[in-house]
N, C-alpha and C positions, 0 to 999 in steps of 0.2 A: 095926750098927757095933760094932767091938771096942772094949773099954775100953783106954785108953792106959796102958801100964806105964811110969809116969814115971821110975822108977829106971833102967830099960833105956834109955829115950830120953835121959836125962841122960848116961848112960855113953857112948852113941854120939856125942852132940854134943861132949861134953868130950874124948873120944878124938880126934875129928877136929880140934878146935881145938888140942889139944896138939901135933899134928903140925906145924901152922903156927907155933905159938909156939916150939917147939924149933928148927925150921928158922931162924926169925928170930933166936933167941938165938945159934945157932951161926954165923949169917951175919956177925955182928959189926956194925960201924958202917956199915950199908948206906946210910943217908941221905947221908953225905958222898960215898961212891962214886957214888951216883945223881946227885948235884948236879954232879959233875965231868964227866959224860957229855954229849955232844951228842945230843939226843934228837929223834926224828922229830916231825912235826906231830901234833897231837891228844894229845900226852903230858900226862897229868894231873900235878898236883903230887904230890910224894912221899907226903904224908899220906893220899892217897886209897887207896893200896895196902893198908895194914894194915886199914883199915875195910872195904874191899871183900872182902878175903880172910876176915875174921872172919865176914861174912855167908855167904860161899860155903862155908866149912868147916862152919858150922852147918847149911846146907842139905844138905851131904854127909852129915853125921851123922844128920839127920832121915830122909833117904832110906835110909840104911843100916838105921836102926831099922825103917822100914816093911818093908824086905825081910826083916829078921829076924823081924818079927811076923806075917808072912803065913802062911797055911796051905798054901802052895805046897810041892811036893816038895823034900826036902832037897838033892837033886842040883842043882836049879836055883839054890837059895840058895847052895850051896857055890861053884858056878861064878861067881855074881855077886860073892860076897865075895872070891874069889881075885883077880879083876880090880880090885875096889875097893881091896884092900890093896896091890896092885902099883902102881896109879896113884897112891895116896897116897905110896908110896915114891919114885916118879919125881918127883912134885910136890915132895916134900921135897928131893930131890937137885938140882932146878932152882935152888932158892934158894941152895944151897951152891955150885953151879957158877957162878952169876952173881955173887953177892955175896961169898962167902968166897974162892973161887978166882979170881974176876974173869976167868973164861974165857968170854967172850961167845960165841965160836964153839961151844964145848961146850954152852953153855946153849941155843943155837938148836937143836942136835940133840936135846937133852933135851926141850925144849918141843914139838918136832914129834912126838916119841915120845909125849909126854903127851897131845897132841891125839888121836892114834890110840887110845890107851888109854881116854880119856874116852868116845869114840864107842862103843867096845866095851862099856865099863861101862854106858852108857845103854841099849844094846841088851839086855844081860843083865839089867839091872834091869827093863826093860820086860817081859821074859819072866816076871817075878815080880809086878811092880806098875807100872802105867802112872804112877801118882802119883810113885812113887820115881824113875822115869826122868825125868819132866818136871821134878822139883825140881833136876835137874842141868843143865838147859838153860842157866841163867845162868852156871854154871861153864864150860860149853863155850864160850859166847859171850865171856866174859871172857878165857878162855885163848886164843881166836883173836885177840882184841885184844892180849893180852900177847905173843903170837907176832909180831904186826905190830911192836909196840914193840921186841921183842928183836932182830928182823931189822933194823929201822931203826937201832938202836944199833950193831949189828955193821957195817952199811954206813957209818955216819957217823963211826965211831971207828976 
C-alpha cells in the first residue's frame, strides 16, 4: 500500500470544498429563497444541504487524490480529471442558476447535465481506481435526489 501524501490529499479536498463554498457565497441568501418555495415530499430542512455537500465535496476531493496518486497511465488520469473539473464547474453553476438567478427551469437542465457528467466521471475514475469511483456513488445518489427536488420545485412553483 502506498504512503498517503497528506499535503496532496489536503489540497484536493480543500479545492473541492472551495468550489462549494464559493458557489454558496455567490448564491447569496439562499435560505430565505428556499423557505419561500413550495417543496415536494421528502424535502429535508435547509440546514441539511450544506452539511451533506461538505461531506460530498470531501469525498470528491479524496477520490480525485486517489486518481492523482495511482500509477495508471497519464492519459487515463488526464481523461478522468477533465470530466472531474467539468462536473465541478457544472455543479458550481447549478447553485448559481437555482439560488442566485432563481431560474428553476435552467437549474433543472443543469442538474440533469450534471447527472450525466457524474456518471461519466465515475466510469473514468473506475478506469483508474475502483475505490475512487465508488467514493462518488453517494454524490450520484444525492444528485439524483436533488434532481427530484429540483423538478418538484419547478412543478410546484
